[in-house]
Backbone bond lengths (Angstrom), bond angles and torsions (degrees), N, CA, C in turn:
res aa  C-N    CA-C-N  psi(-1)  N-CA   C-N-CA  omega(-1)  CA-C   N-CA-C  phi
1 M - - - 1.438 - - 1.524 110.48 -
2 G 1.292 119.00 -40.95 1.449 121.40 -178.68 1.523 111.82 77.01
3 L 1.321 115.87 -168.83 1.460 120.74 -179.57 1.513 110.10 -103.25
4 R 1.307 116.84 71.94 1.457 122.61 176.77 1.522 108.36 -117.42
5 E 1.335 114.88 148.02 1.456 118.67 179.06 1.521 110.16 -63.85
6 I 1.321 115.93 151.87 1.450 122.78 178.12 1.525 106.33 -108.18
7 A 1.343 116.95 121.29 1.463 121.09 -178.79 1.525 109.29 -90.29
8 V 1.320 115.70 122.37 1.460 122.23 177.93 1.526 107.17 -126.74
9 G 1.321 117.30 102.10 1.455 121.22 178.71 1.516 113.37 60.06
10 G 1.303 118.33 38.85 1.453 121.85 -179.60 1.518 114.21 82.99
11 L 1.314 116.88 -0.56 1.464 121.49 178.71 1.522 108.33 -106.08
12 Y 1.303 116.53 126.34 1.461 120.93 -179.54 1.523 110.10 -90.85
13 L 1.333 115.23 127.04 1.449 121.41 -179.49 1.529 109.45 -114.52
14 S 1.306 115.01 149.16 1.455 120.53 178.32 1.528 109.25 -70.68
15 P 1.327 118.13 142.23 1.470 119.65 176.26 1.527 111.68 -65.29
16 L 1.326 116.81 -20.57 1.456 119.22 178.79 1.524 111.07 -63.54
17 L 1.340 117.64 -28.11 1.462 120.78 176.13 1.526 110.49 -61.72
18 L 1.326 117.04 -45.78 1.464 121.21 177.87 1.522 110.49 -64.84
19 Y 1.334 116.70 -42.41 1.457 119.86 178.80 1.524 111.36 -62.60
20 A 1.321 116.46 -39.94 1.467 120.78 179.64 1.517 111.28 -66.05
21 L 1.343 117.07 -39.74 1.464 119.71 178.13 1.537 110.99 -65.92
22 L 1.315 116.44 -41.78 1.474 120.08 176.08 1.522 111.06 -65.81
23 G 1.320 116.29 -39.30 1.469 120.45 177.08 1.509 112.06 -64.23
24 F 1.336 116.30 -37.52 1.465 119.67 178.03 1.526 111.04 -65.83
25 G 1.335 116.58 -41.53 1.455 120.08 176.88 1.518 112.17 -63.91
26 A 1.329 116.41 -41.92 1.474 120.37 177.36 1.514 110.75 -64.91
27 T 1.335 116.61 -37.37 1.471 121.13 178.32 1.515 110.86 -62.74
28 L 1.334 116.41 -44.94 1.470 119.75 179.26 1.517 111.39 -62.68
29 L 1.320 116.22 -40.58 1.474 120.04 179.85 1.538 111.35 -66.85
30 I 1.313 117.41 -48.25 1.474 120.83 -179.54 1.515 110.62 -64.54
31 R 1.329 116.72 -40.67 1.468 121.06 179.85 1.527 110.93 -62.89
32 A 1.341 117.09 -41.66 1.465 120.45 179.66 1.533 110.47 -64.35
33 V 1.334 116.38 -40.79 1.473 119.88 178.91 1.517 110.63 -65.46
34 L 1.337 117.39 -44.61 1.468 120.63 -178.93 1.524 111.30 -66.04
35 Y 1.320 117.33 -39.27 1.459 119.52 179.06 1.523 111.07 -66.10
36 R 1.337 115.88 -35.32 1.466 118.78 178.76 1.526 110.96 -70.66
37 L 1.335 116.77 -39.47 1.457 120.35 -178.40 1.523 113.28 -77.28
38 L 1.342 116.51 -44.52 1.464 120.46 -173.69 1.515 113.69 -99.29
39 G 1.304 117.42 -27.01 1.458 120.33 -174.04 1.519 110.29 87.73
40 A 1.313 116.22 156.09 1.471 121.59 -175.61 1.527 111.60 -69.24
41 N 1.316 118.11 -28.76 1.469 119.61 -175.36 1.527 112.38 -75.68
42 R 1.325 119.08 -15.39 1.470 121.11 -179.61 1.527 112.60 -86.27
43 L 1.342 116.96 -17.47 1.461 120.73 179.67 1.517 109.01 -98.34
44 W 1.313 116.83 109.71 1.457 121.82 -178.20 1.513 109.52 -83.27
45 F 1.299 115.78 155.24 1.465 122.83 176.70 1.523 110.77 48.47
46 E 1.326 116.24 67.50 1.463 121.26 -172.66 1.529 112.73 -56.29
47 A 1.314 118.47 -41.78 1.465 120.59 -178.23 1.526 111.05 -63.61
48 W 1.324 117.32 -42.11 1.467 120.34 177.52 1.520 111.18 -65.82
49 F 1.309 116.33 -40.12 1.462 120.94 179.13 1.523 110.62 -63.37
50 D 1.340 116.46 -46.12 1.461 120.23 -179.32 1.520 111.36 -63.98
51 T 1.311 116.99 -41.88 1.468 120.86 179.60 1.531 111.15 -64.33
52 A 1.320 116.64 -46.07 1.463 120.90 179.89 1.522 110.83 -64.08
53 L 1.318 117.00 -40.72 1.462 120.94 179.39 1.524 110.35 -64.28
54 F 1.329 117.69 -40.86 1.466 121.51 177.88 1.523 111.20 -63.11
55 V 1.324 117.03 -44.00 1.466 120.51 -179.56 1.522 110.31 -65.49
56 I 1.320 117.33 -41.68 1.470 120.85 179.37 1.522 110.79 -65.26
57 C 1.323 117.91 -45.51 1.472 121.04 179.68 1.520 111.33 -63.00
58 T 1.329 117.26 -43.30 1.463 120.62 179.35 1.520 110.99 -64.55
59 A 1.326 117.60 -41.12 1.463 120.85 179.16 1.519 111.50 -65.82
60 V 1.312 117.70 -40.87 1.466 121.14 179.05 1.520 110.42 -65.31
61 I 1.316 117.62 -43.03 1.467 120.91 178.97 1.518 110.69 -65.02
62 A 1.318 118.19 -41.86 1.471 121.12 177.69 1.523 110.41 -63.80
63 Y 1.313 117.21 -40.93 1.471 120.81 179.08 1.525 111.05 -64.53
64 L 1.322 116.63 -45.94 1.461 120.33 -178.42 1.524 112.35 -69.82
65 S 1.320 116.95 -26.44 1.459 120.82 -179.43 1.522 113.75 -84.99
66 S 1.310 117.06 -11.47 1.461 119.27 -177.78 1.522 110.08 -69.80
67 A 1.297 115.83 149.20 1.462 121.37 -175.69 1.519 111.76 -67.70
68 T 1.328 117.44 -40.06 1.460 120.02 -175.43 1.520 113.41 -99.96
69 G 1.334 117.11 -18.16 1.455 119.86 -176.16 1.505 112.57 85.57
70 N 1.329 117.59 0.96 1.462 121.47 -178.57 1.516 113.34 -101.89
71 A 1.311 118.24 -3.74 1.479 120.71 -176.16 1.498 111.80 -84.01
């Protein structure tokens, strides 16, 4: 897809919005799997963990979605 605007009804949206939504979904999925495998008491500082996981997932999705792989 690359970094091109997404047109929705004449309104241009940043592709980062789509990447963030996909990253949020991936975060929820990975978090659910980790909580089932490790349990909630093994993951310290849950808010920091969730935030870092969201940023990592969003960055990976943006990297994989870039046209050249260099973005």
